[in-house]
C-alpha positions in Angstrom: -12.4 -5.1 -17.1 -14.9 -8.0 -18.7 -14.5 -11.2 -17.2 -16.2 -12.3 -20.7 -13.4 -11.2 -22.9 -10.1 -12.7 -23.6 -8.4 -10.8 -26.1 -6.3 -7.5 -25.8 -8.8 -5.0 -26.8 -11.0 -5.9 -24.5 -14.1 -5.2 -26.3 -17.5 -6.2 -24.7 -19.8 -6.3 -27.7 -23.0 -6.3 -25.2 -22.4 -2.8 -24.3 -22.5 0.1 -27.0 -19.9 3.3 -27.0 -20.1 6.3 -28.4 -17.2 7.6 -30.3 -15.3 10.2 -28.3 -15.0 13.7 -29.7 -12.2 16.2 -29.6 -14.2 18.3 -27.4 -15.0 15.6 -25.0 -11.1 14.8 -25.0 -10.2 17.9 -23.9 -13.3 18.4 -21.0 -11.4 15.1 -20.0 -8.2 16.3 -19.6 -9.6 19.2 -17.7 -10.8 16.9 -15.1 -8.1 15.0 -14.7 -7.2 13.2 -17.5 -3.6 12.2 -18.9 -2.1 14.2 -22.2 -1.7 10.9 -24.1 -2.5 12.7 -27.6 -5.7 11.4 -29.2 -4.1 8.1 -31.1 -4.0 6.7 -27.5 -8.1 7.0 -27.6 -8.2 4.5 -30.6 -8.0 1.5 -28.6 -11.2 -0.6 -26.8 -11.8 -1.2 -23.0 -13.7 -2.9 -21.0 -15.2 0.1 -19.1 -16.4 3.6 -20.7 -14.4 5.1 -23.4 -13.4 7.7 -21.3 -10.0 8.9 -19.1 -9.0 5.9 -16.6 -9.5 3.2 -18.7 -6.9 1.5 -18.9 -5.1 -0.4 -21.8 -5.0 -4.2 -21.5 -2.1 -6.4 -22.9 -2.7 -10.2 -22.7 -0.6 -13.2 -23.6 2.9 -14.4 -22.7 5.2 -11.7 -24.8 4.5 -7.9 -23.9 6.6 -4.9 -25.1 6.8 -1.8 -22.5 8.3 1.2 -23.0 9.6 3.8 -20.2 9.1 7.3 -20.8 7.9 10.6 -19.5 4.5 11.8 -20.6 2.9 15.4 -19.7 -0.3 15.2 -17.5 -2.9 17.9 -15.5 -4.3 16.8 -12.5 -4.7 20.1 -10.8 -4.6 23.1 -13.6 -0.4 22.6 -14.2 1.4 20.4 -16.9 3.5 18.1 -15.1 6.2 15.2 -16.8 5.1 11.7 -15.2 7.1 8.9 -16.0 5.0 6.1 -17.7 4.5 2.7 -19.1 3.4 3.0 -22.8 2.4 6.6 -22.6 -0.1 6.0 -19.7 -0.7 6.6 -15.9 -1.0 3.8 -14.7 0.3 1.6 -17.1 -1.1 -0.9 -18.8 -2.9 -3.6 -17.7 -1.2 -6.9 -17.7 -3.1 -10.2 -18.2 -0.7 -13.3 -17.9 -2.1 -17.2 -17.1 -0.8 -19.5 -14.5 1.1 -22.2 -15.7 3.0 -20.2 -18.8 5.9 -18.6 -19.0 6.0 -14.9 -19.9 8.7 -12.9 -21.7 8.7 -8.7 -21.4 10.9 -6.7 -22.9 11.2 -3.3 -20.8 13.0 -0.8 -22.8 14.0 2.5 -21.2 13.0 5.8 -23.4 13.1 8.3 -20.8 14.6 11.7 -22.2 17.9 13.2 -21.4 17.5 15.8 -18.2 14.2 13.8 -17.1 13.7 14.5 -13.4 13.2 10.9 -13.0 16.4 10.5 -13.5 18.5 7.7 -16.3 18.2 4.2 -15.4 14.7 2.5 -14.5 13.3 -1.0 -13.7 9.8 -2.5 -12.8 9.4 -5.1 -10.1 6.6 -7.5 -9.8 5.1 -6.7 -6.8 4.3 -10.0 -4.8 5.3 -12.3 -7.7 7.0 -15.3 -6.9 9.8 -15.7 -9.6 13.8 -15.6 -9.4 15.4 -13.2 -7.8 17.4 -11.9 -10.8 14.0 -11.2 -12.2 12.2 -9.3 -9.2 13.7 -5.9 -10.6 15.3 -4.3 -7.6 18.6 -2.6 -8.7 21.5 -3.1 -6.6 20.3 -6.3 -5.2 18.8 -8.7 -8.1 20.0 -6.5 -11.1 21.7 -3.2 -12.5 18.8 -1.1 -13.7 18.0 -0.7 -17.2 20.0 2.1 -18.3 18.4 4.9 -21.0 18.0 3.7 -24.4 18.9 0.1 -23.2 16.0 -2.9 -23.1 16.0 -5.6 -20.3 14.3 -9.4 -20.7 12.2 -10.3 -17.8 11.3 -14.0 -18.1 10.4 -16.5 -15.7 7.0 -19.0 -15.0 4.0 -17.5 -14.0 3.7 -19.7 -10.7 0.1 -17.8 -8.9 -2.9 -16.7 -10.0 -4.8 -13.5 -8.7 -4.8 -9.7 -8.5 -1.1 -7.7 -8.4 0.4 -4.9 -9.5 3.7 -3.6 -11.2 6.2 -0.8 -10.2 9.3 1.0 -10.8 12.0 0.6 -8.0 14.8 3.2 -9.3 14.6 6.7 -7.6 11.7 8.1 -7.1 9.5 6.8 -10.1 6.9 4.8 -8.7 5.8 8.0 -7.1 6.4 9.9 -10.3 3.2 7.8 -12.1 5.3 4.6 -12.9 2.9 1.8 -11.7 0.2 -0.4 -13.0 -2.2 -3.4 -12.4 -1.4 -7.4 -12.9 -4.0 -9.8 -13.5 -3.0 -13.8 -13.4 -6.0 -16.0 -14.3 -5.6 -19.2 -12.4 -5.4 -22.5 -14.2 -7.9 -23.9 -11.6 -12.0 -22.9 -11.7 -12.3 -19.5 -8.9 -14.3 -20.6 -5.9 -16.9 -17.6 -6.8 -18.8 -16.1 -9.6 -19.3 -13.0 -11.2 -20.4 -11.6 -14.7 -17.9 -8.8 -14.4 -14.2 -7.4 -13.7 -13.1 -4.2 -12.9 -10.0 -2.8 -11.6 -9.6 0.1 -9.3 -6.5 1.1 -8.9 -5.6 4.1 -6.6 -2.8 5.9 -6.5 -1.7 9.3 -5.3 -0.4 12.1 -7.7 1.5 15.0 -6.5 2.5 18.3 -9.0 5.9 18.3 -6.8 9.1 17.0 -7.6 9.1 14.2 -5.4 12.6 14.4 -4.8 11.9 17.8 -3.1 9.2 16.6 -1.5 11.6 14.1 0.3 13.8 17.2 1.0 10.8 19.1 2.6 9.8 16.3 4.7 13.6 15.7 5.9 12.9 19.9 6.9 9.8 19.6 8.2 8.1 16.6 8.6 5.0 18.1 9.8 4.3 19.9 6.8 1.3 18.4 5.8 -0.3 18.3 9.3 -2.9 21.4 9.0 -4.7 20.0 12.0 -2.6 20.2 15.3 -4.7 21.1 18.5 -5.6 24.3 20.0 -6.1 26.6 22.9 -9.8 25.5 22.1 -9.4 22.3 22.1 -7.6 21.9 25.0 -10.1 24.5 26.7 -12.7 21.5 25.2 -10.8 19.0 26.7 -10.3 20.0 30.2 -14.4 20.7 30.4 -14.7 17.0 29.3 -12.0 15.3 31.1 -10.8 17.2 34.1 -7.8 20.0 33.9 -5.6 17.2 35.4 -5.8 14.7 33.1 -6.4 17.6 30.2 -2.5 18.3 31.3 -1.4 14.7 31.8 -2.3 14.0 28.1 -0.5 17.3 26.2 2.4 16.7 29.0 2.6 13.0 27.6 2.4 13.9 23.7 4.7 17.0 24.8 7.4 15.0 26.2 7.4 12.8 22.8 7.3 15.9 20.8 4.8 14.5 18.9 0.8 15.3 18.3 -2.2 12.7 18.2 -3.6 14.4 14.5 -0.2 12.9 13.1 -2.0 10.4 11.0 0.2 11.0 7.4 3.3 12.3 6.5 2.0 13.3 2.9 -1.8 13.7 2.4 -4.2 16.0 0.1 -2.5 19.0 1.1 0.0 18.1 -0.9 -1.5 14.7 -2.9 -4.2 14.5 -5.4 -6.0 10.9 -5.0 -6.7 9.2 -8.2 -8.9 5.9 -9.3 -7.8 4.6 -12.7 -5.5 7.8 -13.4 -8.0 10.1 -13.1 -9.6 12.4 -10.5 -12.9 12.9 -8.7 -13.9 15.0 -11.3 -13.2 12.7 -14.3 -15.8 10.2 -12.7 -13.8 6.8 -13.8 -17.2 4.7 -14.2 -17.7 0.9 -14.5 -21.0 -0.4 -15.9 -23.4 -2.7 -15.1 -26.8 -4.3 -15.6 -28.9 -4.8 -12.6 -28.8 -8.4 -11.3 -24.9 -9.1 -12.2 -22.2 -9.9 -10.0 -19.3 -7.4 -10.5 -15.7 -8.1 -9.0 -14.0 -5.1 -8.4 -10.2 -5.8 -7.8 -9.2 -3.1 -5.6 -5.1 -1.8 -5.2 -3.6 0.5 -3.7 -0.7 1.3 -5.6 0.1 5.1 -4.1 3.4 6.1 -2.6 2.3 7.4 1.0 -1.5 6.8 1.1 -3.8 4.3 3.1 -7.5 4.4 1.8 -10.7 3.3 3.6 -12.8 2.4 0.4 -16.4 1.7 0.3 -19.5 2.3 -1.7 -22.2 3.5 0.0 -25.8 1.4 -0.5 -23.7 -1.8 -1.5 -22.4 -4.4 0.6 -18.8 -6.1 -0.6 -18.2 -9.3 -0.2 -13.9 -9.9 0.4 -13.3 -12.8 -2.0 -9.2 -12.5 -2.0 -6.6 -10.4 -0.6 -3.1 -9.6 -2.2 -3.9 -12.2 -4.8 -4.8 -15.1 -2.5 -8.3 -16.5 -1.8 -10.1 -15.9 1.5 -13.1 -17.1 3.3 -15.7 -15.1 1.8 -16.3 -12.3 4.4 -19.6 -9.2 3.9 -18.6 -5.8 5.1 -19.1 -2.4 4.0 -15.5 -1.2 4.2 -12.0 -1.6 3.9 -8.6 -0.3 4.4 -6.1 -0.7 2.2 -2.4 0.2 3.2 -0.3 0.7 0.4 0.7 -2.1 -1.7 -2.5 -4.0 -0.7 -4.9 -6.0 -3.3 -8.3 -6.8 -2.3 -10.9 -8.6 -4.1 -14.8 -7.7 -3.4 -18.1 -9.0 -5.4 -20.9 -6.3 -5.4 -24.3 -6.7 -6.5 -25.6 -3.4 -7.6 -29.2 -3.3 -7.4 -32.0 -0.9 -7.0 -30.7 2.1 -8.3 -28.6 3.0 -11.7 -26.0 4.7 -9.9 -23.1 3.9 -6.8 -20.4 6.2 -5.8 -16.9 4.5 -5.1 -15.8 6.5 -2.6 -11.9 6.3 -1.0 -10.8 8.5 1.3 -7.1 9.0 3.3 -6.8 7.6 6.4 -6.1 11.4 7.8 -9.6 12.2 6.2 -8.0 15.4 4.6 -9.3 14.3 1.3 -11.0 11.3 -1.2 -11.5 10.0 -4.8 -14.6 8.9 -6.1 -15.7 6.8 -9.2 -19.3 4.9 -10.1 -20.8 2.5 -11.2 -23.9 3.0 -13.4 -25.9 1.4 -15.7 -25.1 4.0 -18.4 -22.4 6.6 -19.1 -22.9 10.2 -17.7 -24.5 8.9 -13.8 -23.4 9.8 -10.7 -24.8 8.8 -7.3 -24.4 10.9 -4.3 -20.8 11.4 -2.9 -20.5 11.3 1.0 -18.6 13.7 3.2 -15.2 13.1 4.6 -15.3 11.6 8.1 -14.6 12.9 11.1 -10.5 13.4 11.9 -9.7 10.9 14.3 -7.0 11.6 17.0 -4.7 9.1 18.4 -4.1 8.0 21.8 -1.6 6.8 24.5 -3.3 3.3 24.1 -3.0 3.2 20.1 1.1 4.2 20.9 1.3 0.7 22.5 1.6 2.3 25.9 -1.6 1.1 27.4 -3.8 3.5 29.5 -1.6 5.8 29.1 1.3 3.7 31.0 4.6 4.7 32.7 6.1 6.1 29.6 9.2 6.9 30.9 10.0 10.7 29.3 9.6 9.8 26.0 11.6 11.4 23.1 15.4 11.5 23.9 14.9 10.1 27.1 16.3 6.5 26.1 18.0 5.7 29.2 14.5 5.0 30.8 13.3 3.2 28.0 16.5 1.2 28.7 14.9 -0.4 31.8 12.2 -2.1 29.9 14.5 -4.9 28.9 16.5 -4.3 25.8 19.8 -6.2 25.2 22.5 -6.9 22.9 22.0 -9.6 21.1 19.3 -8.4 19.2 21.4 -5.7 17.4 22.4 -6.3 13.7 19.8 -8.8 12.0 18.0 -9.3 15.2 17.8 -12.4 17.5 14.4 -13.3 19.3 13.6 -10.5 22.3 9.8 -11.3 23.1 8.6 -9.9 26.4 10.2 -9.5 29.7 8.9 -10.4 32.7 7.0 -7.7 33.6 4.9 -8.0 30.3 6.7 -4.9 29.1 7.8 -4.9 25.8 12.1 -5.7 25.3 14.1 -3.5 22.7 17.0 -4.1 20.9 20.3 -2.7 22.5 20.6 -0.5 19.0 17.9 1.2 19.7 19.2 2.7 23.1 20.3 6.2 23.1 20.0 6.4 19.6 19.6 9.8 17.7 17.2 7.9 14.9 14.8 6.8 17.7 12.3 9.1 19.2 9.6 6.6 20.5 9.4 3.1 21.9 6.2 1.1 22.4 6.1 -0.2 26.3 2.6 -2.9 25.7 2.0 -3.8 22.2 -0.6 -6.4 20.6 -1.4 -7.5 17.7 -4.7 -5.9 17.3 -6.0 -8.3 14.5 -9.0 -7.6 15.2 -9.0 -3.9 15.7 -10.2 -2.0 12.5 -7.8 0.7 12.7 -7.5 4.4 14.1 -10.8 6.5 12.7 -12.9 3.1 11.7 -14.0 2.0 14.9 -17.3 2.3 16.0 -18.4 4.4 12.8 -21.3 2.2 11.9 -20.3 0.4 9.5 -18.8 -3.2 9.2 -15.1 -3.1 8.5 -13.3 -6.0 7.4 -10.1 -6.6 9.5 -7.1 -9.2 9.4 -9.0 -11.4 12.4 -11.9 -11.6 10.1 -10.0 -12.4 6.9 -9.0 -16.1 6.7 -7.1 -17.9 4.0 -9.7 -20.4 2.5 -6.1 -23.3 2.9 -4.5 -24.4 5.1 -0.9 -23.5 6.0 0.9 -24.4 3.0 3.8 -25.1 4.3 2.9 -27.0 7.2 6.1 -27.2 9.4 6.1 -25.0 12.3 8.4 -22.3 12.5 12.4 -23.2 13.5 13.4 -20.3 14.5 12.2 -16.7 15.8 13.7 -13.4 14.3 12.3 -10.6 15.9 12.9 -6.6 14.1 11.0 -3.3 15.4 10.1 -0.3 12.7 11.9 2.3 14.6 11.7 6.2 13.4 12.3 9.5 14.5 9.6 12.0 13.0 11.0 15.4 13.4 14.3 13.8 11.2 12.1 12.2 9.3 14.4 9.2 9.7 13.2 5.5 9.6 14.6 2.3 10.0 14.6 -1.0 11.6 15.8 -1.5 14.6 17.4 1.8 14.6 19.7 0.6 11.8 19.1 2.6 8.8 19.6 0.2 5.2 23.2 1.9 4.8 24.5 0.3 8.0 22.5 -2.9 8.4 24.0 -6.2 8.3 21.6 -8.8 5.8 19.1 -10.6 7.4 20.4 -14.8 6.6 18.0 -17.2 5.8 18.5 -20.8 5.4 17.7 -22.4 2.1 14.1 -24.4 2.7 13.9 -23.8 6.2 10.5 -22.5 7.9 10.9 -19.7 10.3 9.0 -16.8 12.3 9.3 -13.0 11.7 8.0 -11.2 14.4 7.4 -6.9 13.6 7.0 -4.7 16.4 6.4 -1.0 15.5 7.9 1.1 18.0 7.0 3.9 15.9 3.6 6.1 16.2 3.2 5.7 12.1 1.3 2.6 10.4 4.0 0.9 7.7 3.0 -1.6 5.2 6.2 -4.1 5.5 6.9 -6.2 2.2 9.0 -9.0 1.8 9.6 -9.7 -1.9 10.0 -13.0 -3.4 8.6 -14.8 -0.5 4.9 -15.4 1.2 4.2 -13.6 4.2 2.1 -16.2 6.4 0.4 -14.0 9.2 -0.5 -15.9 12.6 -2.9 -15.4 14.3 -2.7 -14.4 18.2 -2.3 -18.1 19.3 0.4 -18.2 16.6 -1.7 -20.5 14.0 -1.6 -19.8 10.8 -4.0 -17.4 9.5 -3.9 -15.3 6.4 -1.7 -15.6 3.3 -0.4 -11.7 2.2 2.7 -10.4 0.3 2.4 -6.9 2.6 1.6 -6.8 6.3 0.0 -3.8 7.9 1.7 -2.9 11.2 -0.4 0.0 12.9 0.9 2.2 15.4 1.8 -0.2 19.3 1.3 -3.3 17.7 3.3 -6.6 17.5 2.3 -8.7 14.9 3.8 -12.2 13.6 4.4 -14.2 10.0 5.6 -17.3 9.0 8.3 -17.5 6.0 9.4 -20.6 4.0 12.7 -19.6 2.7 11.9 -21.3 -0.9 13.7 -18.4 -3.2 17.8 -18.4 -3.3 19.2 -14.6 -3.7 18.8 -11.3 -2.3 15.9 -9.9 -1.8 14.1 -6.6 -0.9 12.4 -5.9 2.6 10.8 -2.8 3.9 8.0 -0.2 4.5 6.1 0.2 1.6 5.1 3.8 2.7 7.7 5.3 -0.4 9.7 8.2 1.8 9.4 5.9 4.9 11.6 3.4 2.6 13.8 5.7 0.9 14.8 6.8 4.2 16.1 4.0 5.6 13.2 1.7 6.4 14.8 -1.5 4.2 16.8 -4.3 4.6 18.2 -7.1 2.4 17.3 -10.5 2.7 19.9 -13.1 1.9 18.1 -16.8 1.6 21.5 -18.6 1.1 22.2 -22.6 0.7 
């Protein structure tokens, strides 16, 4: 979205745009555009006038209508839930220091598969709890035919996004980008500015997809190891090692190929609401610096994004400035945002390539000097395999029986004081990770990590030693010192837990419906330690408060609103409880949240 422009139309007078014919529009639908009606294309946009150009609304007062729109991404017409008739919703542009009013109208038709009530959550935005948009915690939701006025002061700048927090609506298409222009000049320069909003679409009713996960959590895992794989491993590593490896995975009733619950076998991946065939395109002139605001607005997908032939300089993460870091690739956990600067030169087109972390598919777009150009699209990387070390079991460790054998796990130091909202556990004297008593003999817990580590310098499963420089949390450091300055007064440890076959997810083995709130004292500075006892990555989002990630020495390192937790990791962050009220705290993988990995946080005086 061009930096030069200030009005709602976003018209860039420096680039001419031919009109779009009805024939071109129909071709756009076949390529994966939304069935929006021809009138929707009369608006000007900051990139090409083609499918995937997001409407821009700027100012302090906004009217947003939540309705149902037919879309066609796969050759089948399906109903999506949309904001002002578009998917993604319009780009909202605010300014730090102003007060915004957003009137949201529920225009969903009766009988919609997306339900009756709706809501909007402003992800990563600091605001009063009654404006946070989580039905049941901060307000009642917006019933069909009714409106709700969100009103609050804008106290930050940067790249964010917004989405529904009602039912399955986020998976159904209800999300959009959000840019807040800061009061102070930004510490970097650029000539042109584009949003790259990544998401995952399914033709399935999202409620049916959850039912399928409950019945067969491995439905999308097409790549289970075969007899041929065992013979190859035995030749390479020896028969005894191959048998031991298969035995350990078998005892946990898990598979090292299970990197994502839902992937491209079910999903169609989108950039700004279009498929790869739609070829979202951002224009540039040689020599310009282009700011790309990368937003992972997906329900369940981790995206690894790169632009072959171009370096990317990361300048902000989750809306907060970082020391500039030049890399080849970034991994975006669900709900994370990265701002990067690129300087395209030497060729007329470059491919924006985002593959899922399970390597089942990708979505691509283009940076080009004129419309209609494409650059080569790279092949999807080889499929990675999880290891025992990835699970936090060291070099295969003495993992006591795995799935179902929680008595052996208990020998590693669980204790009762951790139950409920979690007292501090820490490591036992043997170096093994302790676990809360609520995990032991728990039918909702099928695995516990024994030797978790922060692994902040690890680029992640499938990205190690790939010949490209991948951004890591260790390298990304906030451009400012600890905004609070105090050492945490107390520590709370929470474990991310789950049962793969039952597709049940939780904190400390306690699902949301059975959990006590995590209580914070207003004004306190405290530390949260997360331990991932599962074999899946979890992006953990705390509403209303910043999560100040610590380095491995316990120092303030990186301010975020969503903290990625790979399997077998133990990471800590500081929280300043400076916002009274009831807040949501959950995994941002949509179906993990819906299946129980959700807590209420109460900040009380």
